[in-house]
Backbone bond lengths (Angstrom), bond angles and torsions (degrees), N, CA, C in turn:
res aa  C-N    CA-C-N  psi(-1)  N-CA   C-N-CA  omega(-1)  CA-C   N-CA-C  phi
1 X - - - 1.449 - - 1.531 109.15 -
2 X 1.313 116.79 129.07 1.453 120.96 -178.35 1.524 110.06 -85.41
3 X 1.338 115.81 135.54 1.458 120.16 -178.70 1.519 110.60 -131.85
4 X 1.321 115.02 155.77 1.463 122.75 173.98 1.525 107.44 -128.76
5 X 1.326 116.45 134.84 1.462 121.88 -173.39 1.523 109.82 -119.13
6 X 1.332 115.75 143.59 1.468 121.97 172.02 1.527 107.77 -143.31
7 X 1.335 116.42 144.73 1.461 120.94 -178.93 1.520 110.80 -132.61
8 X 1.316 115.14 146.62 1.456 122.73 174.78 1.512 107.22 -126.48
9 X 1.331 116.77 117.99 1.463 120.93 -178.07 1.512 110.65 -109.52
10 X 1.312 115.15 151.50 1.460 123.86 174.78 1.531 112.49 56.90
11 X 1.312 117.90 39.93 1.459 120.98 174.80 1.522 108.00 -74.84
12 X 1.330 117.43 125.53 1.457 122.64 -170.24 1.535 112.48 -82.64
13 X 1.322 115.12 65.49 1.455 121.80 171.38 1.518 106.59 -152.43
14 X 1.308 116.60 149.27 1.461 119.14 -174.99 1.529 110.63 -67.50
15 X 1.330 116.58 144.93 1.473 120.79 -178.96 1.524 113.14 -59.41
16 X 1.312 116.79 -32.99 1.460 120.93 -178.97 1.529 111.44 -61.58
17 X 1.329 116.97 -39.84 1.467 120.98 179.59 1.523 111.40 -75.19
18 X 1.333 117.20 -34.94 1.464 121.06 -179.12 1.530 110.33 -70.20
19 X 1.323 117.17 -34.60 1.469 120.82 -178.83 1.520 112.57 -63.17
20 X 1.333 117.93 -27.51 1.465 120.80 177.60 1.523 110.69 -60.72
21 X 1.324 116.95 -39.40 1.462 121.63 -179.53 1.526 110.53 -77.90
22 X 1.318 116.09 -41.37 1.470 121.76 -176.99 1.528 111.18 -63.07
23 X 1.330 117.05 -38.97 1.458 120.39 -178.80 1.527 112.27 -64.24
24 X 1.340 116.69 -24.57 1.465 120.51 -178.86 1.528 112.77 -74.19
25 X 1.358 117.60 -24.03 1.473 119.10 -175.73 1.521 113.81 -109.41
26 X 1.307 118.09 -6.34 1.469 120.53 -178.46 1.530 110.43 -62.50
27 X 1.346 116.63 127.49 1.460 122.18 178.00 1.519 114.99 86.08
28 X 1.319 118.28 -2.13 1.461 121.89 -177.50 1.531 110.74 -89.06
29 X 1.327 116.51 161.27 1.460 121.38 171.83 1.526 107.99 -67.83
30 X 1.324 116.38 155.87 1.468 120.85 -175.75 1.526 111.25 -61.98
31 X 1.332 117.46 -43.31 1.467 120.15 -179.47 1.529 111.20 -63.55
32 X 1.331 116.11 -39.52 1.462 120.94 178.53 1.524 111.06 -68.93
33 X 1.332 117.06 -38.87 1.466 121.47 179.11 1.524 111.28 -64.64
34 X 1.338 116.75 -41.85 1.467 120.13 178.20 1.526 111.39 -65.12
35 X 1.321 116.84 -35.68 1.468 120.97 177.44 1.529 110.76 -66.12
36 X 1.323 117.21 -41.69 1.466 121.48 178.17 1.527 110.11 -63.28
37 X 1.325 116.44 -44.80 1.464 120.69 -178.15 1.522 111.66 -67.07
38 X 1.321 116.83 -34.58 1.462 120.45 -178.70 1.523 111.53 -62.57
39 X 1.337 117.20 -32.51 1.460 120.98 -176.64 1.528 113.42 -107.89
40 X 1.314 117.74 4.02 1.464 120.61 178.44 1.526 109.65 -71.24
41 X 1.308 115.95 138.29 1.466 121.25 -176.64 1.532 110.14 -99.39
42 X 1.319 115.96 51.52 1.460 122.06 178.70 1.517 109.20 -132.62
43 X 1.329 116.71 149.75 1.466 120.84 -178.16 1.525 112.00 -65.59
44 X 1.333 116.77 -32.25 1.465 121.12 -176.84 1.528 112.54 -72.28
45 X 1.318 118.02 -14.49 1.465 120.94 -176.02 1.528 111.87 -63.08
46 X 1.321 118.26 -37.60 1.463 121.70 -179.05 1.517 113.51 -62.91
47 X 1.352 118.49 -55.48 1.469 119.51 177.95 1.529 113.69 -62.90
48 X 1.327 117.87 -33.23 1.468 119.67 178.95 1.524 110.07 -70.78
49 X 1.331 117.49 -36.42 1.473 120.83 175.42 1.525 110.13 -62.51
50 X 1.320 116.06 -41.83 1.461 121.07 177.41 1.534 110.84 -63.13
51 X 1.343 116.49 -37.21 1.461 121.63 178.51 1.525 111.31 -66.86
52 X 1.329 116.98 -41.24 1.473 120.91 177.98 1.525 110.02 -63.66
53 X 1.334 116.81 -41.81 1.470 120.23 177.54 1.525 111.50 -64.17
54 X 1.330 117.03 -35.66 1.462 121.30 177.38 1.528 110.82 -65.68
55 X 1.340 116.56 -43.84 1.464 120.17 177.72 1.526 110.58 -65.17
56 X 1.319 116.88 -34.91 1.464 121.61 177.76 1.522 110.66 -65.10
57 X 1.339 116.62 -40.78 1.463 120.66 176.69 1.529 110.83 -65.69
58 X 1.341 116.90 -37.70 1.462 120.90 176.65 1.538 110.61 -63.27
59 X 1.340 115.96 -38.47 1.469 120.03 178.84 1.522 110.69 -66.07
60 X 1.324 117.21 -40.43 1.469 120.73 178.69 1.526 110.71 -64.64
61 X 1.329 117.31 -38.04 1.463 120.65 176.94 1.523 111.81 -63.15
62 X 1.334 116.38 -33.61 1.462 120.47 178.80 1.526 112.38 -80.19
63 X 1.339 117.00 -9.82 1.457 120.76 -179.52 1.509 114.02 87.53
64 X 1.314 117.83 19.36 1.462 121.90 178.12 1.526 108.26 -86.16
65 X 1.324 117.14 136.01 1.458 120.68 -179.24 1.526 110.49 -73.44
66 X 1.331 114.82 141.09 1.462 121.49 -172.78 1.524 114.14 -72.20
67 X 1.337 117.41 -34.61 1.468 119.75 -170.36 1.523 114.54 -67.15
68 X 1.323 119.38 -25.03 1.449 120.41 -177.75 1.518 114.96 -98.36
69 X 1.324 117.71 7.90 1.462 120.46 -174.56 1.530 112.54 -79.63
70 X 1.336 114.09 141.22 1.459 122.36 -179.18 1.531 108.13 -131.08
71 X 1.334 116.72 145.70 1.467 121.23 173.50 1.525 106.21 -75.85
72 X 1.330 116.51 91.50 1.461 119.92 -173.43 1.518 112.44 -80.42
73 X 1.330 116.82 -34.70 1.465 119.32 -178.83 1.518 108.97 -146.83
74 X 1.315 116.48 128.22 1.464 121.14 174.40 1.524 107.40 -143.74
75 X 1.322 115.87 123.94 1.459 120.77 -177.29 1.525 110.40 -127.19
76 X 1.321 114.46 150.12 1.457 121.68 175.40 1.513 107.57 -123.00
77 X 1.323 115.93 118.78 1.460 121.95 178.12 1.518 108.97 -116.09
78 X 1.309 115.15 155.98 1.454 119.81 178.40 1.517 111.13 -74.69
79 X 1.305 116.07 137.16 1.460 121.33 176.19 1.513 110.06 -97.75
80 X 1.317 115.90 -161.85 1.459 119.19 178.69 1.521 109.62 -71.38
81 X 1.315 116.23 154.73 1.458 122.34 -176.27 1.522 108.77 -108.72
82 X 1.341 115.77 131.28 1.461 120.80 175.12 1.525 107.49 -88.95
83 X 1.329 116.98 121.13 1.462 121.12 -178.21 1.515 110.11 -97.24
84 X 1.327 115.58 129.33 1.453 122.56 176.55 1.520 108.10 -127.72
85 X 1.310 117.21 166.05 1.463 121.44 177.74 1.519 109.19 -123.12
86 X 1.320 115.34 144.48 1.457 121.40 175.38 1.513 108.33 -116.94
87 X 1.329 116.48 127.14 1.465 121.33 -179.75 1.521 110.20 -68.34
88 X 1.323 116.29 136.02 1.463 122.77 178.92 1.521 109.48 -126.67
89 X 1.288 115.78 -177.18 1.463 121.26 -175.39 1.527 111.71 -65.91
90 X 1.324 116.19 150.44 1.469 124.80 175.07 1.525 113.35 60.70
91 X 1.304 116.34 32.40 1.457 119.55 175.03 1.509 115.38 79.07
92 X 1.305 117.46 10.25 1.465 120.52 178.46 1.532 110.05 -83.95
93 X 1.339 115.51 165.41 1.458 121.46 176.61 1.524 108.47 -139.06
94 X 1.318 115.91 134.11 1.461 121.17 176.12 1.525 109.63 -104.56
95 X 1.341 116.48 142.25 1.469 118.59 179.56 1.527 111.84 -76.43
96 X 1.328 115.68 145.59 1.459 123.04 171.19 1.525 105.76 -122.70
97 X 1.338 116.44 124.01 1.455 121.57 -179.52 1.524 108.96 -105.51
98 X 1.308 116.48 113.35 1.453 121.44 177.61 1.523 107.67 -96.84
99 X 1.321 116.06 106.19 1.458 121.49 -170.86 1.523 112.04 -86.93
100 X 1.342 114.64 152.76 1.458 120.95 176.84 1.529 108.89 -125.59
101 X 1.326 115.87 164.03 1.461 121.93 -177.23 1.522 110.89 -127.90
102 X 1.326 115.18 146.65 1.461 122.76 169.65 1.526 106.20 -112.96
103 X 1.327 117.11 122.05 1.468 121.81 -178.58 1.523 108.27 -114.54
104 X 1.326 117.10 128.07 1.466 120.88 175.98 1.526 108.63 -123.61
105 X 1.338 114.94 137.15 1.455 122.41 -172.94 1.519 110.26 -129.09
106 X 1.331 116.89 135.61 1.462 121.87 176.84 1.528 107.89 -126.59
107 X 1.322 115.32 123.39 1.460 121.91 173.28 1.514 108.28 -103.65
108 X 1.320 116.20 135.38 1.460 118.96 178.22 1.521 110.31 -135.66
109 X 1.308 115.33 152.93 1.468 120.67 178.28 1.509 109.15 -81.85
110 X 1.321 116.00 141.49 1.457 120.09 179.24 1.499 111.49 -70.24
């Protein structure tokens, strides 16, 4: 089975929010997935659409035909966390965790 892979590392949004968008396109045809992402009302939809287009370009470079491609596997894992502090009353500080995501996408021909 021929596959095309694309990855996005250190995307500055929490994995929990990105998974909402990813779950909508898992298992869909590429054309259908791009249509869903184009009209999705989430911030993560733009970078994921760009990632799907990147994997599609990788598939074309390998000589895989576009019409039979399916989003066979797409995962969102947590990346490194940027730690910040917020000043609070009486000299205290509360932690702020700015989370990142690693997204990996595999397109395969049916």
